[in-house]
VMD Tcl script that builds the backbone (N, CA, C; Angstrom):
set m [mol new atoms 513]
animate dup $m
set s [atomselect $m all]
$s set {name element resname resid chain x y z} {
  {N N UNK 1 A -26.183 -122.915 -26.255}
  {CA C UNK 1 A -25.646 -121.649 -25.919}
  {C C UNK 1 A -24.303 -121.528 -26.536}
  {N N UNK 2 A -24.182 -120.413 -26.893}
  {CA C UNK 2 A -22.875 -120.220 -27.499}
  {C C UNK 2 A -21.960 -119.582 -26.480}
  {N N UNK 3 A -20.825 -120.019 -26.550}
  {CA C UNK 3 A -19.857 -119.499 -25.589}
  {C C UNK 3 A -19.212 -118.259 -26.177}
  {N N UNK 4 A -19.231 -117.291 -25.387}
  {CA C UNK 4 A -18.549 -116.072 -25.832}
  {C C UNK 4 A -17.113 -116.178 -25.422}
  {N N UNK 5 A -16.377 -115.945 -26.356}
  {CA C UNK 5 A -14.969 -115.975 -26.079}
  {C C UNK 5 A -14.488 -114.559 -25.851}
  {N N UNK 6 A -13.772 -114.363 -24.862}
  {CA C UNK 6 A -13.269 -113.030 -24.552}
  {C C UNK 6 A -12.187 -112.639 -25.544}
  {N N UNK 7 A -12.297 -111.410 -25.936}
  {CA C UNK 7 A -11.285 -110.877 -26.858}
  {C C UNK 7 A -9.998 -110.618 -26.093}
  {N N UNK 8 A -8.891 -110.857 -26.763}
  {CA C UNK 8 A -7.639 -110.568 -26.060}
  {C C UNK 8 A -7.514 -109.069 -25.807}
  {N N UNK 9 A -6.875 -108.698 -24.768}
  {CA C UNK 9 A -6.731 -107.274 -24.479}
  {C C UNK 9 A -5.901 -106.595 -25.574}
  {N N UNK 10 A -6.261 -105.344 -25.841}
  {CA C UNK 10 A -5.529 -104.561 -26.836}
  {C C UNK 10 A -4.149 -104.236 -26.278}
  {N N UNK 11 A -3.197 -104.167 -27.203}
  {CA C UNK 11 A -1.861 -103.813 -26.707}
  {C C UNK 11 A -1.877 -102.395 -26.131}
  {N N UNK 12 A -1.107 -102.211 -25.157}
  {CA C UNK 12 A -1.051 -100.902 -24.506}
  {C C UNK 12 A -0.478 -99.860 -25.470}
  {N N UNK 13 A -1.138 -98.711 -25.487}
  {CA C UNK 13 A -0.659 -97.603 -26.330}
  {C C UNK 13 A 0.390 -96.854 -25.520}
  {N N UNK 14 A 1.545 -96.692 -26.150}
  {CA C UNK 14 A 2.586 -95.997 -25.381}
  {C C UNK 14 A 2.139 -94.576 -25.051}
  {N N UNK 15 A 2.509 -94.085 -23.921}
  {CA C UNK 15 A 2.115 -92.719 -23.569}
  {C C UNK 15 A 2.709 -91.741 -24.584}
  {N N UNK 16 A 1.992 -90.647 -24.772}
  {CA C UNK 16 A 2.465 -89.643 -25.730}
  {C C UNK 16 A 3.875 -89.227 -25.354}
  {N N UNK 17 A 4.700 -89.271 -26.354}
  {CA C UNK 17 A 6.097 -88.931 -26.088}
  {C C UNK 17 A 6.273 -87.421 -25.922}
  {N N UNK 18 A 5.269 -86.659 -26.306}
  {CA C UNK 18 A 5.413 -85.204 -26.240}
  {C C UNK 18 A 6.188 -84.718 -27.445}
  {N N UNK 19 A 6.107 -83.487 -27.701}
  {CA C UNK 19 A 6.797 -82.935 -28.847}
  {C C UNK 19 A 8.257 -82.739 -28.519}
  {N N UNK 20 A 9.093 -83.126 -29.438}
  {CA C UNK 20 A 10.525 -82.919 -29.214}
  {C C UNK 20 A 10.831 -81.440 -29.295}
  {N N UNK 21 A 11.768 -80.999 -28.534}
  {CA C UNK 21 A 12.128 -79.586 -28.522}
  {C C UNK 21 A 13.294 -79.359 -29.441}
  {N N UNK 22 A 13.298 -78.169 -30.094}
  {CA C UNK 22 A 14.372 -77.824 -31.012}
  {C C UNK 22 A 13.794 -77.313 -32.318}
  {N N UNK 23 A 14.655 -77.066 -33.280}
  {CA C UNK 23 A 14.249 -76.530 -34.570}
  {C C UNK 23 A 14.535 -77.554 -35.651}
  {N N UNK 24 A 13.704 -77.538 -36.662}
  {CA C UNK 24 A 13.969 -78.412 -37.792}
  {C C UNK 24 A 15.025 -77.766 -38.665}
  {N N UNK 25 A 15.602 -78.554 -39.511}
  {CA C UNK 25 A 16.610 -78.038 -40.431}
  {C C UNK 25 A 16.017 -76.969 -41.337}
  {N N UNK 26 A 14.792 -77.150 -41.775}
  {CA C UNK 26 A 14.129 -76.169 -42.635}
  {C C UNK 26 A 13.959 -74.831 -41.917}
  {N N UNK 27 A 13.561 -74.866 -40.664}
  {CA C UNK 27 A 13.401 -73.627 -39.899}
  {C C UNK 27 A 14.739 -72.896 -39.768}
  {N N UNK 28 A 15.797 -73.623 -39.495}
  {CA C UNK 28 A 17.114 -73.002 -39.372}
  {C C UNK 28 A 17.571 -72.389 -40.691}
  {N N UNK 29 A 17.340 -73.072 -41.798}
  {CA C UNK 29 A 17.739 -72.539 -43.101}
  {C C UNK 29 A 16.969 -71.265 -43.420}
  {N N UNK 30 A 15.661 -71.244 -43.149}
  {CA C UNK 30 A 14.847 -70.040 -43.408}
  {C C UNK 30 A 15.356 -68.864 -42.579}
  {N N UNK 31 A 15.646 -69.089 -41.324}
  {CA C UNK 31 A 16.150 -68.016 -40.464}
  {C C UNK 31 A 17.497 -67.506 -40.981}
  {N N UNK 32 A 18.386 -68.390 -41.377}
  {CA C UNK 32 A 19.689 -67.973 -41.887}
  {C C UNK 32 A 19.550 -67.172 -43.181}
  {N N UNK 33 A 18.645 -67.573 -44.065}
  {CA C UNK 33 A 18.431 -66.833 -45.312}
  {C C UNK 33 A 17.895 -65.434 -45.000}
  {N N UNK 34 A 16.951 -65.327 -44.075}
  {CA C UNK 34 A 16.409 -64.010 -43.703}
  {C C UNK 34 A 17.485 -63.123 -43.081}
  {N N UNK 35 A 18.301 -63.676 -42.209}
  {CA C UNK 35 A 19.382 -62.896 -41.601}
  {C C UNK 35 A 20.401 -62.435 -42.642}
  {N N UNK 36 A 20.707 -63.300 -43.596}
  {CA C UNK 36 A 21.649 -62.919 -44.645}
  {C C UNK 36 A 21.084 -61.792 -45.499}
  {N N UNK 37 A 19.808 -61.863 -45.833}
  {CA C UNK 37 A 19.181 -60.802 -46.628}
  {C C UNK 37 A 19.161 -59.491 -45.856}
  {N N UNK 38 A 18.807 -59.549 -44.603}
  {CA C UNK 38 A 18.796 -58.353 -43.763}
  {C C UNK 38 A 20.194 -57.759 -43.648}
  {N N UNK 39 A 21.177 -58.612 -43.447}
  {CA C UNK 39 A 22.556 -58.137 -43.344}
  {C C UNK 39 A 23.048 -57.502 -44.628}
  {N N UNK 40 A 22.677 -58.058 -45.762}
  {CA C UNK 40 A 23.137 -57.522 -47.042}
  {C C UNK 40 A 22.492 -56.185 -47.373}
  {N N UNK 41 A 21.277 -55.978 -46.923}
  {CA C UNK 41 A 20.555 -54.753 -47.268}
  {C C UNK 41 A 20.699 -53.679 -46.198}
  {N N UNK 42 A 20.428 -54.016 -44.967}
  {CA C UNK 42 A 20.356 -53.010 -43.914}
  {C C UNK 42 A 21.682 -52.717 -43.232}
  {N N UNK 43 A 22.499 -53.707 -43.045}
  {CA C UNK 43 A 23.732 -53.510 -42.287}
  {C C UNK 43 A 24.654 -52.446 -42.871}
  {N N UNK 44 A 24.878 -52.416 -44.191}
  {CA C UNK 44 A 25.738 -51.350 -44.714}
  {C C UNK 44 A 25.194 -49.955 -44.444}
  {N N UNK 45 A 23.890 -49.816 -44.467}
  {CA C UNK 45 A 23.293 -48.499 -44.197}
  {C C UNK 45 A 23.413 -48.114 -42.736}
  {N N UNK 46 A 23.279 -49.094 -41.871}
  {CA C UNK 46 A 23.383 -48.808 -40.449}
  {C C UNK 46 A 24.816 -48.461 -40.078}
  {N N UNK 47 A 25.775 -49.205 -40.625}
  {CA C UNK 47 A 27.179 -48.957 -40.305}
  {C C UNK 47 A 27.681 -47.665 -40.912}
  {N N UNK 48 A 27.105 -47.251 -42.040}
  {CA C UNK 48 A 27.473 -45.976 -42.646}
  {C C UNK 48 A 26.700 -44.898 -41.912}
  {N N UNK 49 A 27.252 -44.432 -40.800}
  {CA C UNK 49 A 26.558 -43.489 -39.936}
  {C C UNK 49 A 26.079 -42.247 -40.647}
  {N N UNK 50 A 26.796 -41.774 -41.658}
  {CA C UNK 50 A 26.401 -40.562 -42.343}
  {C C UNK 50 A 25.443 -40.800 -43.487}
  {N N UNK 51 A 25.111 -42.057 -43.803}
  {CA C UNK 51 A 24.256 -42.350 -44.951}
  {C C UNK 51 A 22.908 -41.670 -44.880}
  {N N UNK 52 A 22.193 -41.907 -43.798}
  {CA C UNK 52 A 20.884 -41.288 -43.640}
  {C C UNK 52 A 21.040 -39.786 -43.411}
  {N N UNK 53 A 22.020 -39.410 -42.616}
  {CA C UNK 53 A 22.241 -37.985 -42.352}
  {C C UNK 53 A 22.625 -37.242 -43.622}
  {N N UNK 54 A 23.458 -37.865 -44.448}
  {CA C UNK 54 A 23.881 -37.231 -45.699}
  {C C UNK 54 A 22.696 -37.001 -46.621}
  {N N UNK 55 A 21.856 -38.003 -46.751}
  {CA C UNK 55 A 20.679 -37.872 -47.608}
  {C C UNK 55 A 19.742 -36.794 -47.073}
  {N N UNK 56 A 19.547 -36.768 -45.762}
  {CA C UNK 56 A 18.661 -35.770 -45.163}
  {C C UNK 56 A 19.228 -34.366 -45.329}
  {N N UNK 57 A 20.543 -34.206 -45.107}
  {CA C UNK 57 A 21.130 -32.874 -45.221}
  {C C UNK 57 A 21.118 -32.403 -46.676}
  {N N UNK 58 A 21.376 -33.307 -47.614}
  {CA C UNK 58 A 21.323 -32.941 -49.030}
  {C C UNK 58 A 19.912 -32.479 -49.396}
  {N N UNK 59 A 18.910 -33.150 -48.877}
  {CA C UNK 59 A 17.522 -32.738 -49.150}
  {C C UNK 59 A 17.214 -31.396 -48.492}
  {N N UNK 60 A 17.745 -31.147 -47.308}
  {CA C UNK 60 A 17.550 -29.851 -46.650}
  {C C UNK 60 A 18.187 -28.727 -47.461}
  {N N UNK 61 A 19.391 -28.960 -47.982}
  {CA C UNK 61 A 20.066 -27.942 -48.790}
  {C C UNK 61 A 19.281 -27.677 -50.084}
  {N N UNK 62 A 18.759 -28.739 -50.709}
  {CA C UNK 62 A 17.937 -28.567 -51.911}
  {C C UNK 62 A 16.666 -27.795 -51.577}
  {N N UNK 63 A 16.068 -28.081 -50.418}
  {CA C UNK 63 A 14.868 -27.356 -49.991}
  {C C UNK 63 A 15.179 -25.880 -49.753}
  {N N UNK 64 A 16.360 -25.579 -49.225}
  {CA C UNK 64 A 16.753 -24.186 -49.016}
  {C C UNK 64 A 16.869 -23.460 -50.365}
  {N N UNK 65 A 17.425 -24.138 -51.363}
  {CA C UNK 65 A 17.511 -23.543 -52.694}
  {C C UNK 65 A 16.121 -23.281 -53.267}
  {N N UNK 66 A 15.215 -24.241 -53.124}
  {CA C UNK 66 A 13.843 -24.059 -53.622}
  {C C UNK 66 A 13.132 -22.933 -52.878}
  {N N UNK 67 A 13.332 -22.871 -51.559}
  {CA C UNK 67 A 12.712 -21.826 -50.750}
  {C C UNK 67 A 13.221 -20.450 -51.170}
  {N N UNK 68 A 14.532 -20.338 -51.370}
  {CA C UNK 68 A 15.098 -19.057 -51.808}
  {C C UNK 68 A 14.530 -18.632 -53.149}
  {N N UNK 69 A 14.375 -19.576 -54.054}
  {CA C UNK 69 A 13.815 -19.267 -55.368}
  {C C UNK 69 A 12.369 -18.778 -55.235}
  {N N UNK 70 A 11.581 -19.464 -54.453}
  {CA C UNK 70 A 10.175 -19.068 -54.283}
  {C C UNK 70 A 10.054 -17.738 -53.553}
  {N N UNK 71 A 10.922 -17.505 -52.592}
  {CA C UNK 71 A 10.919 -16.237 -51.870}
  {C C UNK 71 A 11.286 -15.082 -52.795}
  {N N UNK 72 A 12.227 -15.310 -53.708}
  {CA C UNK 72 A 12.600 -14.269 -54.673}
  {C C UNK 72 A 11.399 -13.898 -55.540}
  {N N UNK 73 A 10.651 -14.887 -55.990}
  {CA C UNK 73 A 9.468 -14.627 -56.813}
  {C C UNK 73 A 8.404 -13.910 -55.987}
  {N N UNK 74 A 8.156 -14.381 -54.771}
  {CA C UNK 74 A 7.103 -13.806 -53.930}
  {C C UNK 74 A 7.412 -12.373 -53.501}
  {N N UNK 75 A 8.682 -12.108 -53.196}
  {CA C UNK 75 A 9.045 -10.774 -52.694}
  {C C UNK 75 A 9.449 -9.815 -53.800}
  {N N UNK 76 A 9.834 -10.336 -54.952}
  {CA C UNK 76 A 10.328 -9.487 -56.035}
  {C C UNK 76 A 11.754 -9.007 -55.791}
  {N N UNK 77 A 12.430 -9.571 -54.792}
  {CA C UNK 77 A 13.801 -9.181 -54.450}
  {C C UNK 77 A 14.763 -10.315 -54.801}
  {N N UNK 78 A 16.018 -9.944 -55.025}
  {CA C UNK 78 A 17.037 -10.972 -55.242}
  {C C UNK 78 A 17.330 -11.658 -53.907}
  {N N UNK 79 A 17.435 -12.972 -53.963}
  {CA C UNK 79 A 17.717 -13.783 -52.779}
  {C C UNK 79 A 18.925 -14.663 -53.091}
  {N N UNK 80 A 19.873 -14.683 -52.165}
  {CA C UNK 80 A 21.067 -15.508 -52.336}
  {C C UNK 80 A 20.948 -16.764 -51.478}
  {N N UNK 81 A 21.230 -17.896 -52.106}
  {CA C UNK 81 A 21.309 -19.161 -51.377}
  {C C UNK 81 A 22.726 -19.677 -51.573}
  {N N UNK 82 A 23.372 -19.974 -50.466}
  {CA C UNK 82 A 24.752 -20.438 -50.530}
  {C C UNK 82 A 24.862 -21.792 -49.841}
  {N N UNK 83 A 25.413 -22.754 -50.571}
  {CA C UNK 83 A 25.801 -24.039 -49.992}
  {C C UNK 83 A 27.318 -23.951 -49.906}
  {N N UNK 84 A 27.837 -23.884 -48.680}
  {CA C UNK 84 A 29.271 -23.590 -48.515}
  {C C UNK 84 A 30.052 -24.780 -47.994}
  {N N UNK 85 A 31.354 -24.733 -48.235}
  {CA C UNK 85 A 32.242 -25.826 -47.851}
  {C C UNK 85 A 33.064 -25.525 -46.609}
  {N N UNK 86 A 32.958 -24.326 -46.047}
  {CA C UNK 86 A 33.773 -24.011 -44.879}
  {C C UNK 86 A 33.374 -24.904 -43.711}
  {N N UNK 87 A 34.372 -25.340 -42.942}
  {CA C UNK 87 A 34.123 -26.325 -41.886}
  {C C UNK 87 A 33.733 -27.636 -42.558}
  {N N UNK 88 A 32.650 -28.239 -42.103}
  {CA C UNK 88 A 32.159 -29.437 -42.786}
  {C C UNK 88 A 31.116 -29.070 -43.826}
  {N N UNK 89 A 30.717 -27.800 -43.855}
  {CA C UNK 89 A 29.768 -27.320 -44.851}
  {C C UNK 89 A 28.467 -26.886 -44.216}
  {N N UNK 90 A 27.605 -26.353 -45.059}
  {CA C UNK 90 A 26.308 -25.892 -44.585}
  {C C UNK 90 A 25.596 -25.125 -45.684}
  {N N UNK 91 A 24.498 -24.486 -45.327}
  {CA C UNK 91 A 23.767 -23.660 -46.289}
  {C C UNK 91 A 23.157 -22.469 -45.568}
  {N N UNK 92 A 22.859 -21.416 -46.321}
  {CA C UNK 92 A 22.197 -20.237 -45.771}
  {C C UNK 92 A 21.413 -19.532 -46.871}
  {N N UNK 93 A 20.369 -18.830 -46.471}
  {CA C UNK 93 A 19.531 -18.055 -47.382}
  {C C UNK 93 A 19.566 -16.617 -46.874}
  {N N UNK 94 A 19.919 -15.668 -47.781}
  {CA C UNK 94 A 20.080 -14.259 -47.365}
  {C C UNK 94 A 19.511 -13.299 -48.405}
  {N N UNK 95 A 19.246 -12.073 -47.910}
  {CA C UNK 95 A 18.858 -10.974 -48.804}
  {C C UNK 95 A 19.872 -9.848 -48.664}
  {N N UNK 96 A 19.746 -8.866 -49.511}
  {CA C UNK 96 A 20.723 -7.761 -49.522}
  {C C UNK 96 A 20.623 -6.911 -48.260}
  {N N UNK 97 A 21.755 -6.359 -47.864}
  {CA C UNK 97 A 21.789 -5.422 -46.738}
  {C C UNK 97 A 20.928 -4.214 -47.094}
  {N N UNK 98 A 20.269 -3.669 -46.108}
  {CA C UNK 98 A 19.406 -2.508 -46.337}
  {C C UNK 98 A 17.998 -2.908 -46.750}
  {N N UNK 99 A 17.772 -4.195 -46.939}
  {CA C UNK 99 A 16.439 -4.662 -47.322}
  {C C UNK 99 A 15.628 -5.060 -46.103}
  {N N UNK 100 A 14.357 -5.273 -46.331}
  {CA C UNK 100 A 13.464 -5.703 -45.259}
  {C C UNK 100 A 12.438 -6.650 -45.862}
  {N N UNK 101 A 11.475 -7.048 -45.050}
  {CA C UNK 101 A 10.432 -7.935 -45.559}
  {C C UNK 101 A 9.574 -7.238 -46.608}
  {N N UNK 102 A 9.549 -5.903 -46.586}
  {CA C UNK 102 A 8.695 -5.167 -47.535}
  {C C UNK 102 A 9.485 -4.409 -48.593}
  {N N UNK 103 A 10.821 -4.417 -48.497}
  {CA C UNK 103 A 11.621 -3.673 -49.483}
  {C C UNK 103 A 12.916 -4.419 -49.776}
  {N N UNK 104 A 13.326 -4.348 -51.041}
  {CA C UNK 104 A 14.589 -4.966 -51.445}
  {C C UNK 104 A 15.739 -4.045 -51.045}
  {N N UNK 105 A 16.868 -4.615 -50.759}
  {CA C UNK 105 A 18.046 -3.808 -50.483}
  {C C UNK 105 A 18.584 -3.208 -51.766}
  {N N UNK 106 A 19.338 -2.119 -51.670}
  {CA C UNK 106 A 19.880 -1.477 -52.871}
  {C C UNK 106 A 20.821 -2.411 -53.631}
  {N N UNK 107 A 20.749 -2.350 -54.951}
  {CA C UNK 107 A 21.639 -3.154 -55.790}
  {C C UNK 107 A 23.083 -2.829 -55.429}
  {N N UNK 108 A 23.921 -3.814 -55.453}
  {CA C UNK 108 A 25.327 -3.624 -55.117}
  {C C UNK 108 A 25.625 -3.892 -53.658}
  {N N UNK 109 A 24.615 -3.912 -52.819}
  {CA C UNK 109 A 24.838 -4.219 -51.405}
  {C C UNK 109 A 25.091 -5.722 -51.252}
  {N N UNK 110 A 25.901 -6.108 -50.278}
  {CA C UNK 110 A 26.155 -7.553 -50.089}
  {C C UNK 110 A 24.934 -8.264 -49.499}
  {N N UNK 111 A 24.904 -9.560 -49.688}
  {CA C UNK 111 A 23.831 -10.388 -49.135}
  {C C UNK 111 A 24.224 -10.793 -47.722}
  {N N UNK 112 A 23.782 -10.003 -46.752}
  {CA C UNK 112 A 24.169 -10.263 -45.367}
  {C C UNK 112 A 22.983 -10.443 -44.422}
  {N N UNK 113 A 21.776 -10.143 -44.865}
  {CA C UNK 113 A 20.614 -10.233 -43.981}
  {C C UNK 113 A 20.037 -11.650 -44.049}
  {N N UNK 114 A 20.107 -12.399 -42.948}
  {CA C UNK 114 A 19.582 -13.770 -42.972}
  {C C UNK 114 A 18.062 -13.779 -43.129}
  {N N UNK 115 A 17.592 -14.732 -43.882}
  {CA C UNK 115 A 16.151 -14.926 -44.052}
  {C C UNK 115 A 15.656 -15.768 -42.872}
  {N N UNK 116 A 14.588 -15.333 -42.221}
  {CA C UNK 116 A 14.071 -16.160 -41.117}
  {C C UNK 116 A 13.419 -17.443 -41.641}
  {N N UNK 117 A 13.595 -18.493 -40.889}
  {CA C UNK 117 A 12.988 -19.776 -41.225}
  {C C UNK 117 A 11.521 -19.763 -40.809}
  {N N UNK 118 A 10.659 -20.436 -41.545}
  {CA C UNK 118 A 9.255 -20.496 -41.121}
  {C C UNK 118 A 9.072 -21.143 -39.746}
  {N N UNK 119 A 10.037 -21.940 -39.319}
  {CA C UNK 119 A 9.941 -22.599 -38.013}
  {C C UNK 119 A 10.677 -21.844 -36.915}
  {N N UNK 120 A 11.238 -20.688 -37.233}
  {CA C UNK 120 A 11.975 -19.896 -36.252}
  {C C UNK 120 A 13.470 -19.943 -36.496}
  {N N UNK 121 A 14.174 -18.911 -36.121}
  {CA C UNK 121 A 15.614 -18.826 -36.369}
  {C C UNK 121 A 15.904 -18.462 -37.813}
  {N N UNK 122 A 17.159 -18.556 -38.192}
  {CA C UNK 122 A 17.567 -18.256 -39.563}
  {C C UNK 122 A 17.401 -19.495 -40.430}
  {N N UNK 123 A 17.186 -19.251 -41.737}
  {CA C UNK 123 A 17.094 -20.375 -42.670}
  {C C UNK 123 A 18.521 -20.744 -43.058}
  {N N UNK 124 A 19.178 -21.470 -42.173}
  {CA C UNK 124 A 20.557 -21.901 -42.411}
  {C C UNK 124 A 20.835 -23.112 -41.534}
  {N N UNK 125 A 21.879 -23.844 -41.887}
  {CA C UNK 125 A 22.273 -25.010 -41.093}
  {C C UNK 125 A 23.718 -25.350 -41.401}
  {N N UNK 126 A 24.363 -25.966 -40.450}
  {CA C UNK 126 A 25.721 -26.468 -40.616}
  {C C UNK 126 A 25.671 -27.988 -40.681}
  {N N UNK 127 A 26.498 -28.552 -41.534}
  {CA C UNK 127 A 26.565 -30.012 -41.655}
  {C C UNK 127 A 27.241 -30.579 -40.411}
  {N N UNK 128 A 26.797 -31.755 -39.991}
  {CA C UNK 128 A 27.396 -32.405 -38.826}
  {C C UNK 128 A 27.248 -33.914 -38.973}
  {N N UNK 129 A 27.825 -34.646 -38.059}
  {CA C UNK 129 A 27.661 -36.092 -38.034}
  {C C UNK 129 A 28.256 -36.807 -39.230}
  {N N UNK 130 A 29.398 -36.346 -39.719}
  {CA C UNK 130 A 30.047 -37.020 -40.837}
  {C C UNK 130 A 29.614 -36.524 -42.203}
  {N N UNK 131 A 28.672 -35.589 -42.258}
  {CA C UNK 131 A 28.219 -35.036 -43.542}
  {C C UNK 131 A 29.244 -33.997 -43.999}
  {N N UNK 132 A 29.642 -34.072 -45.258}
  {CA C UNK 132 A 30.621 -33.140 -45.816}
  {C C UNK 132 A 30.089 -32.505 -47.097}
  {N N UNK 133 A 30.230 -31.202 -47.207}
  {CA C UNK 133 A 29.930 -30.511 -48.463}
  {C C UNK 133 A 31.265 -30.394 -49.194}
  {N N UNK 134 A 31.419 -31.154 -50.276}
  {CA C UNK 134 A 32.698 -31.178 -50.984}
  {C C UNK 134 A 32.746 -30.203 -52.142}
  {N N UNK 135 A 31.591 -29.737 -52.605}
  {CA C UNK 135 A 31.566 -28.707 -53.650}
  {C C UNK 135 A 30.442 -27.745 -53.312}
  {N N UNK 136 A 30.814 -26.489 -53.114}
  {CA C UNK 136 A 29.831 -25.482 -52.750}
  {C C UNK 136 A 29.170 -24.854 -53.967}
  {N N UNK 137 A 28.182 -24.021 -53.696}
  {CA C UNK 137 A 27.435 -23.350 -54.745}
  {C C UNK 137 A 26.803 -22.096 -54.162}
  {N N UNK 138 A 26.913 -20.999 -54.885}
  {CA C UNK 138 A 26.227 -19.770 -54.509}
  {C C UNK 138 A 25.351 -19.360 -55.678}
  {N N UNK 139 A 24.053 -19.212 -55.405}
  {CA C UNK 139 A 23.089 -18.847 -56.438}
  {C C UNK 139 A 22.317 -17.635 -55.969}
  {N N UNK 140 A 22.147 -16.660 -56.857}
  {CA C UNK 140 A 21.298 -15.500 -56.598}
  {C C UNK 140 A 20.094 -15.623 -57.518}
  {N N UNK 141 A 18.918 -15.764 -56.903}
  {CA C UNK 141 A 17.684 -15.855 -57.678}
  {C C UNK 141 A 17.102 -14.462 -57.868}
  {N N UNK 142 A 16.702 -14.149 -59.108}
  {CA C UNK 142 A 16.102 -12.845 -59.378}
  {C C UNK 142 A 14.593 -12.899 -59.110}
  {N N UNK 143 A 13.897 -11.790 -59.389}
  {CA C UNK 143 A 12.470 -11.684 -59.088}
  {C C UNK 143 A 11.616 -12.675 -59.874}
  {N N UNK 144 A 12.170 -13.254 -60.938}
  {CA C UNK 144 A 11.423 -14.257 -61.704}
  {C C UNK 144 A 11.802 -15.686 -61.298}
  {N N UNK 145 A 12.679 -15.821 -60.307}
  {CA C UNK 145 A 13.086 -17.139 -59.845}
  {C C UNK 145 A 14.189 -17.765 -60.666}
  {N N UNK 146 A 14.806 -16.969 -61.531}
  {CA C UNK 146 A 15.892 -17.486 -62.371}
  {C C UNK 146 A 17.230 -17.208 -61.705}
  {N N UNK 147 A 18.175 -18.116 -61.840}
  {CA C UNK 147 A 19.488 -17.879 -61.226}
  {C C UNK 147 A 20.278 -16.859 -62.040}
  {N N UNK 148 A 20.572 -15.723 -61.420}
  {CA C UNK 148 A 21.378 -14.695 -62.083}
  {C C UNK 148 A 22.789 -15.241 -62.254}
  {N N UNK 149 A 23.294 -15.231 -63.450}
  {CA C UNK 149 A 24.643 -15.730 -63.694}
  {C C UNK 149 A 24.697 -17.232 -63.892}
  {N N UNK 150 A 23.569 -17.894 -63.997}
  {CA C UNK 150 A 23.561 -19.334 -64.255}
  {C C UNK 150 A 23.434 -20.154 -62.997}
  {N N UNK 151 A 23.249 -21.415 -63.178}
  {CA C UNK 151 A 23.068 -22.346 -62.065}
  {C C UNK 151 A 24.381 -22.976 -61.652}
  {N N UNK 152 A 24.328 -24.220 -61.271}
  {CA C UNK 152 A 25.528 -24.929 -60.844}
  {C C UNK 152 A 25.176 -26.187 -60.070}
  {N N UNK 153 A 26.202 -26.786 -59.489}
  {CA C UNK 153 A 26.038 -28.040 -58.755}
  {C C UNK 153 A 26.747 -27.962 -57.413}
  {N N UNK 154 A 26.060 -28.395 -56.376}
  {CA C UNK 154 A 26.669 -28.566 -55.060}
  {C C UNK 154 A 26.739 -30.066 -54.808}
  {N N UNK 155 A 27.774 -30.512 -54.104}
  {CA C UNK 155 A 27.911 -31.932 -53.789}
  {C C UNK 155 A 27.989 -32.093 -52.274}
  {N N UNK 156 A 27.026 -32.847 -51.742}
  {CA C UNK 156 A 26.941 -33.108 -50.312}
  {C C UNK 156 A 27.146 -34.603 -50.108}
  {N N UNK 157 A 28.300 -34.967 -49.541}
  {CA C UNK 157 A 28.640 -36.378 -49.286}
  {C C UNK 157 A 28.338 -37.260 -50.490}
  {N N UNK 158 A 28.780 -36.810 -51.656}
  {CA C UNK 158 A 28.621 -37.586 -52.873}
  {C C UNK 158 A 27.286 -37.420 -53.573}
  {N N UNK 159 A 26.341 -36.691 -52.993}
  {CA C UNK 159 A 25.039 -36.464 -53.608}
  {C C UNK 159 A 25.038 -35.102 -54.293}
  {N N UNK 160 A 24.622 -35.067 -55.543}
  {CA C UNK 160 A 24.619 -33.822 -56.317}
  {C C UNK 160 A 23.289 -33.105 -56.193}
  {N N UNK 161 A 23.375 -31.794 -55.988}
  {CA C UNK 161 A 22.205 -30.918 -56.020}
  {C C UNK 161 A 22.452 -29.968 -57.178}
  {N N UNK 162 A 21.603 -30.035 -58.188}
  {CA C UNK 162 A 21.818 -29.272 -59.410}
  {C C UNK 162 A 20.770 -28.174 -59.527}
  {N N UNK 163 A 21.221 -26.949 -59.836}
  {CA C UNK 163 A 20.332 -25.839 -60.141}
  {C C UNK 163 A 20.507 -25.549 -61.625}
  {N N UNK 164 A 19.427 -25.745 -62.393}
  {CA C UNK 164 A 19.477 -25.522 -63.838}
  {C C UNK 164 A 19.674 -24.033 -64.100}
  {N N UNK 165 A 20.654 -23.709 -64.943}
  {CA C UNK 165 A 20.997 -22.321 -65.225}
  {C C UNK 165 A 19.955 -21.560 -66.012}
  {N N UNK 166 A 19.121 -22.251 -66.762}
  {CA C UNK 166 A 18.127 -21.557 -67.579}
  {C C UNK 166 A 16.773 -21.425 -66.902}
  {N N UNK 167 A 16.391 -22.421 -66.131}
  {CA C UNK 167 A 15.054 -22.402 -65.523}
  {C C UNK 167 A 15.067 -22.205 -64.015}
  {N N UNK 168 A 16.177 -22.498 -63.373}
  {CA C UNK 168 A 16.250 -22.410 -61.909}
  {C C UNK 168 A 15.744 -23.658 -61.214}
  {N N UNK 169 A 15.378 -24.674 -62.000}
  {CA C UNK 169 A 14.883 -25.926 -61.431}
  {C C UNK 169 A 15.959 -26.546 -60.545}
  {N N UNK 170 A 15.563 -26.914 -59.325}
  {CA C UNK 170 A 16.481 -27.535 -58.363}
  {C C UNK 170 A 16.161 -29.023 -58.329}
  {N N UNK 171 A 17.194 -29.848 -58.591}
  {CA C UNK 171 A 16.998 -31.301 -58.526}
  {C C UNK 171 A 18.205 -31.952 -57.914}
}
mol reanalyze $m
mol bondsrecalc $m
mol representation Tube
mol addrep $m
């Protein structure tokens, strides 16, 4: 008979130490790089309170110029669009006094009748929230959509809105 020899007991396996808590150096570096990128791109825009407002108001003023031009073509009447600097600035779209939705006002009459906005009220707005109109512009569009007397440039918080004097193109 052969004697079976008992195997020595296996060494005890230490209990699982569990996962250590905390962040690795790589994780911390990735987070810092992401925060730095976010700070470099987004923070200046957030701190510049008028940045988004300025861009939006400049686009609204450009839209008012385009609307006035299209309305002049559609109605066959002269339409005045003014981007003004009084106060902090603003814009308005008007037709001649004595005119109506179906008739143009007599030539020589001032542009005092506000054009209604498609959403209600007058098609006009005043700049607010740090937005400044530093260079105004008054354009009268004729029945063909061309600026009578040439175009020009309005500047809203450093953003230029240009009306081409030959074509009336607003950019």
